[in-house]
C-alpha positions as CSV (number, residue, x, y, z in Angstrom):
1,M,0.0,0.0,0.0
2,N,1.3,3.4,-1.0
3,I,-0.1,6.7,0.0
4,T,-0.2,8.5,-3.3
5,D,-1.9,11.8,-2.4
6,V,-2.8,13.8,0.8
7,R,-5.1,16.8,0.8
8,V,-5.4,18.9,3.9
9,R,-8.0,21.6,4.6
10,K,-7.1,23.6,7.7
11,I,-9.8,24.8,10.1
12,E,-9.4,28.4,11.2
13,K,-12.0,28.3,14.0
14,E,-10.9,28.0,17.6
15,G,-11.0,24.5,19.0
16,K,-9.1,21.3,19.1
17,M,-9.8,20.2,15.5
18,K,-7.1,21.9,13.3
19,A,-7.7,20.3,9.9
20,V,-9.5,17.6,7.9
21,A,-7.6,15.4,5.5
22,S,-8.2,13.0,2.6
23,V,-5.7,10.3,1.8
24,T,-5.5,8.4,-1.5
25,L,-4.0,4.9,-1.5
26,D,-2.3,3.5,-4.6
27,N,-4.2,6.1,-6.8
28,E,-7.2,3.9,-6.4
29,F,-8.9,4.3,-3.0
30,V,-9.5,7.4,-0.9
31,I,-10.3,7.9,2.8
32,H,-12.0,11.2,3.6
33,D,-12.6,13.0,6.9
34,I,-9.4,12.1,8.7
35,K,-9.2,14.8,11.5
36,V,-6.1,16.5,12.7
37,I,-6.6,17.1,16.4
38,E,-4.6,19.0,19.0
39,G,-4.4,17.0,22.2
40,D,-2.5,17.4,25.5
41,K,0.6,15.7,24.0
42,G,0.5,17.4,20.6
43,L,-1.1,16.8,17.2
44,F,-2.6,13.4,16.3
45,I,-5.1,12.1,13.7
46,A,-8.6,10.7,14.3
47,M,-10.0,8.3,11.6
48,P,-13.5,8.9,10.2
49,S,-16.1,7.6,12.6
50,R,-19.8,7.3,13.2
51,R,-21.9,7.3,16.3
52,S,-23.4,3.9,17.1
53,A,-26.8,3.2,18.7
54,D,-25.2,3.1,22.1
55,G,-23.7,6.6,21.7
56,E,-20.1,5.4,21.2
57,Y,-18.1,6.6,18.2
58,R,-16.6,3.9,16.1
59,D,-14.0,4.2,13.3
60,I,-15.5,3.3,10.0
61,A,-12.0,3.0,8.3
62,H,-8.8,2.5,10.2
63,P,-5.3,1.0,10.0
64,I,-5.1,-2.6,11.2
65,N,-1.7,-2.3,12.9
66,T,0.3,0.2,14.9
67,E,3.0,0.6,12.2
68,T,0.5,1.5,9.5
69,R,-1.3,4.0,11.9
70,K,2.1,5.6,12.7
71,H,3.1,5.9,9.1
72,L,-0.3,7.4,8.1
73,Q,-0.2,9.8,11.0
74,E,3.4,11.0,10.1
75,I,2.4,11.6,6.5
76,V,-0.9,13.5,7.4
77,L,0.8,15.6,10.0
78,D,3.7,16.4,7.6
79,A,1.1,17.6,5.0
80,Y,-0.7,19.6,7.7
81,E,2.5,21.4,8.7
82,N,3.3,22.2,5.1
83,A,-0.2,23.3,4.1
84,D,-0.8,27.0,3.6
85,S,-3.2,28.6,6.1
86,G,-5.2,30.2,3.4
87,S,-5.3,27.2,1.2
88,D,-8.3,24.9,0.9
89,A,-6.4,21.8,0.0
90,M,-2.9,20.6,-0.8
91,G,-1.9,17.5,-2.8
92,E,1.3,15.6,-2.1
93,T,2.6,12.4,-3.7
94,Y,4.4,10.0,-1.4
């Protein structure tokens, strides 16, 4: 699996959510609504999720292992750091 494109849309409102990203895999599959969140220990990503009947949020797409999650997070946060504040989206090929 190769991450072939990352698009980041920064959020200018106050709050913990700093951006929303879309990631394309192998130029064939895209995952939208990956959130860039500022937590107590710095920035991290949250995968797209949906609220279940019991009120819990559950990821609807997510990496299966820690290595893949770490790799995805590094790439998304790098794209976030390099995105222009005034820009809606930024595409990068990896």
